[in-house]
N, C-alpha and C positions, 0 to 999 in steps of 0.2 A: 771651380773648374780647372784653373791653371795652377801649376806649382803645388798641387795637392798631395801627390804621392811621394813618400820618402822610402828609401831603401837602405837598410842597415848594412848591406853588403859592402858599401864603400869603405866604411871604417875598418871592417874586418879584413878586407883585402889589402888596404893600404897599410894597416898595422902589421900584416904578415910580411909585407915588403921590408918594413923597417925593424922587424923584431930582432934581427941579427946584426944590425949595423946602425949607423947614425942617420941614415936617410938616403935620398935618391942619388946623392953625389958620391956615395961610397963605391967600393969595388974598383979602386984605381983612379978615383977622382972624377972630374966632370967628363961628360961624353966627349969623345974626340970630334972636333968640329971639322966640317967640310967647307972649303971656300969655293968649290966648284958649283956648277948648276945644281940646284936642289931638286929633290923629288919629294915634295911635301905631302904628307898624309893628313887630311883634314877631316875631322869627325864632328858632325853637327847634330843637334837635336832639332830636327825640322818640324815645323808646324804643319807642313803639307807640301804638295807638289809645287806651289808657287814659290815657297821659300827655297826649296831644294834647287829649282831651276835658277832662281836669281843668284844664289850663292855660287852654284856651279858655273854659271855664265861669267860672273865677276872674277872667279878664280881663274877661269880659262883666259880671260882678257889680261889679267896680271901675269900669268905664266907666259903668254905670248909676247908681251911687251918686255918682260925681264929675262927671258931665256931659260926660265925654270919650268918645272912641272908641279902641278897641284891637283891631287885627286881628292874630290869631295865625296864623302860617304855619309848618308843620313843614317843615324843610329836607330836601332830598334828599341833599345833601352840604354841610353848613354851612361847612366849611373853605373849600371852593371858592367857595360862594356869597358868603360874607363877603369873601373876597379880591377877588372881582370887583366887589362892591358898593363896597368901599373904593377900589379902583382907579378906579372910575367916579364917585366922590364921591357915591354914592347909598346910603349904608348905612341899614339899618333903625335905628329909634330905640333899640330894646332887643333884646338877643340873648344867647343862651347863649355863654359863653366857657369852654372847657375849661382847667383849670389848666396842662395841658401845652402849650397854645397861647398862654396869656396874655401872656408876655413878648414874643412876636412882635408882638402888637398894641400893647402899652403902649410898646414901645421906639420906635415910629414915630408916636406921638401919635394913634392911632386911637381911644383910649378916653378918656372923660371921667372924671377922678378924683373921683368923687362920694361915696365911702364915708363921709367925715367928715360928710356931711349927713344920714346915715341915723340914725334914733333908736337909741340903745343899741347902738352899734357893738361895744362890748366884750362883748356877749352872744354874738357869734359866736365859735366856738372859736378860740383864738389861732393854732393851726397852720393853720387854714383861712384866716384873715386873711393869714397869712404867704404862703400860696400865691398871693395876689393883690396882693402888695406888689412894687413896682418902684422902685428908687432911693429906698427909704425911705418911699414913699407907698403907702398902701392905696388901690387904685383902685376896686374893686367888691366887692360882698358875695356870699358863697357861697350858692347857692340850696338846696343840700342836700349830702350826702356819702355815700360808701360806703367800707368798709374791708375788708381781708383778714382771714380767720380760718381756723382748722383745722377741716375737716369730716371726720367719722369714720363709716364705714359700720358700723352696729351689728352686723349679722350677721357680717361678716368680722372684726370686732374680737373678738367672742365666739368665733369659730372658732379664733382664735389663742390662746385661753385668757386673754384680757385682760378687765379689768373697768373700772369707772369710776375706780377708784383708780390705774389705769395711764395715764390721759390725760397726755401729756407736757407738762411746764411748763418744761423746759430742753432744750438741744440733746442732752445726754447721754441724757436720758430718751427723746427722739425717736429717737435711734439705737437704743436698747435695744428699744423696742417694734417698731421697723421690722425688727429682726433676728428677733424672734419671729414677726412676720407673714410675713416671707420664708420662714422655716422651714416654714410651712404651704403653700408654693407659691403665695402671693399677692403681687402687687406691692404694697409697703407704701404708697408715696406717689407721686401724680401731681402734678407741678408745672410750671407754664408756663415756657417757655424764654426769657423776656425779662426785662428790668430791672423790669417791672411785677409780677413775682413774686419773682424771685431777689433783687431789691433789698431786700426785707424783712429778709433775713439781715444785710445791711450795717447797717441801722438797729439790729437787735438786738445788734450788736457795737459800737455807738457811732459808726459811720461813715456816709459818704454819698459820692456821686459828685462833688458840688460844695459850695462853701461856702454858708452860709445865705443870703447875699445874691446867690448865683448868679454871682458875678464871678470866682471862682477854681476851678480844677479841683483836687479833693482825693481822687481815687480811689486813687492809689498810696501807700497807708499800710499799716502792719502790721495794723491792725484790719480793713480791707477785704480784705486778702489772706487773713487767717485766716477771714473769713466765706465767701469764695469757695472756699477750700480745704475748708471743711466741706461745702459743697454738692457740690463735686467728689467728696468721699469718699462721699456718699450715692449719687451717680450711678455711680461706679466700682464700688461694692459691691452694686449692684442693689437698694439700699434706696429709691431714687427713680428715676423715669423721666419723661422729657418726654412730653407727649401724643402727639406724632407717633410715638414708639416704640411706643405702644399703639394705633396706627391710629385716633386720635381727634383732633378739632380743638382741644380745650381741656380743662383739668383737670376741669371739671364733667361733660363727656361721659364721660371715662374713669371718673370716680367713679360716675356714674349707671349705666353699663353694668357695674359691678362689676369693672372691670379694675384697680382700685386700692382699697385699704382706706381711704386718706386722700387728701385733696387740700387745697390752699391756694387758696381763692377768696374773692371778695367776696360781699356779701349779695344780689347779683343771682342767685346760684345757687339761691335759694329758688324763684324763678319757673320756672327751667329744670327743677328737680327735680319741681315740682308738675305741670308741663306734660308733660314727657317721661319721667319716671321716678317716677310717683306711688306705686309700691309699695315703693320703697327707703327703708328706715328709717336715719336718720342723726342725729348730734348735732353741735353746733357749739361750738367752744372758742377762747379766745384763743390766738394763736400762742405757741410756746415762747419763753422769754427766752434771751438770749445768755449767754455764760460769766460775765459780771459781774453777771448778774441784770437786765440792761436789757430791758424790754419794747419791742417794736417791731413795727409793721405799716406798711402803705402806705395812704394815703387818696387817694381819687379824688373830685374835686369840680369843679363848674362854677359860675361866677358869673353874675349878671345884668349884662351889659355895657351901657353906654350910650354911644352914638356921640358923639365929640367934635363932630361936625357936626350933631347933632340940633337941630332948631328947638324942641324941646319938653323941654328938660332938666329943668326944674322938675317938670313933670307926669310925666316918666319916672321921676324919683326917687320920687315919690309912688306910682307904679305898683309899683316894686321894693319899696318898704316894705310895700305890701299883700301882695305875693307872698311876702315873707319873714317876715311876722308869724308868731308861734309857732303860732297856731291854723291858719293857712293851710298852714304846713309840715306839720303833723300831718295835715291833710286830704290833702295831696299824698302823704304817706307811706302813708296808707290806700289811696289810689287806684292808685299805681304803684310802691310798694315802696322808695322812697328813705328816707334817714334825715335828720332835721333838722340844720341847721347852727347853730342857736341852742341854747346851753346850757340856756336856760330851758325848752326843750321836751323835754329828755332824760328827765326822770322820767315824764312822761305817755307818751312813746313806749315806754319800757321796760315800763311797766305794761300797755300795750296789746299789745306784742309781746315778751313775756318771753323767747321763744326767741332773740331778737336781741341779748340782753344782751352776748355776746362781741363782736359787731360794734360796738355802741354804745360799749362800753368802749374799743375801739381808736381811737375818734374823738379822744380826749383826747391820745393819744400817737402817732397816725399821722403819717407823713411824706409830704408831697406830692411831685409829680414835680419833675424838674430845672427850675428857674425861671430860664431864660436864653434870650435870642433866638438865632435862627440856628443851632440845635443839631440840626436834623432829621437831617442826614447823620451827625453824630457819634453820635447815639443809635442810629440804625439800624445803624451799624458796631458799636456796643457789643453790641447784641442778637445780631449775627452771632457775635461772640466768645463770648457766653454760650451760644449754641447748640452751640458746640464745646467747652464747658467740660470735659466728661468726659475728653477726651484732650488738652486744651490746658493752657496755663500760666496759672494765676490772676494771677500778677504781670504777665505779658505783656499780658493783657486790660486790667488796670488802667493799665499804663504807656501802652498804645496810646490808651486813652480820654483820659488826661491830655494826651498830645501833641496829639491831635485837638481836644480841648476848648479848650486854650490858644490854638490857632490861631483857632478860632471866636470865642472871647471876646476876641480882640484882644491876645493875649500874656499 
């Protein structure tokens, strides 16, 4: 459901900008800075009215206290709008940057690497900082985060004769409970058919698609093959199904409609369940660990990007500091359901939302998306391979990814 659509226009537009020069700091050097009151333009990819209002109100409070202006605009399509703004040399001063898009922007000099100027940078979770690191430099700070967990339908769980003691903490246990659920005529697990869900199993087995620095393709390994083979076994055995097999658009819908007893989704499922399936009772748990006991999940995050061409970089940094202060992050969490990216806010968040403990636990060990530029077509092809995993070859999927990724990464 979330972070599913990719748009190739980013790379094309950004490359157009840099085709005749060395990057965004060309044409006479860095943007002329203004020390006076700023008129910040802020572009956000809002999840809805609640987020738009919360960010607009927080921006207004900062502007009033600091003597600056900050105009918040919710984007219709932030990928396209940012690409066009960068190509036209008219980027907003501050904007959301998805971790899955970050390297595209950083690699062409579109972003100001300001993170080292933010107070207590180490307070942000290390893996979230890594998601916004390019060529060894942390560019921007994460505004919040989401992680995947295991959701269990209480009624269907009990129908299969299962109790709290049966909640799976390993792959073997997941298989065992799935078999018991299937025996009752219920689909055990609905799981999304892309890397944004299946990839969690790679992490649980100590693997990933690329190296930590995003420069090397690392998919074709025994650990990754074992992970995909396990998922394939679930699919072949009828222990797991993709949402489209259940005539649904995503795992949360299949789960909410009672078409599967379990699903693997992020904390955004809370809002969907409350709005669309308010009578369904369910519990949330950390994802089962892999064969070696490794816990693994996927994290999804966005940072507050600052344009390299902004005239108000100093003021923009102060704005970002205000937006990412622990108390402000907790206010955003209450307003529109995200989790804080600062470790210092974890205890307060968990105390206020105890039912989210499994999601927040995953923040510490969650793995971000592939962090490399020009990978859109490679990742789309990977998803196509995963969608055919039930009848395909796990090793072939991994080898194809490595071949394509090596080409995109320049060998």
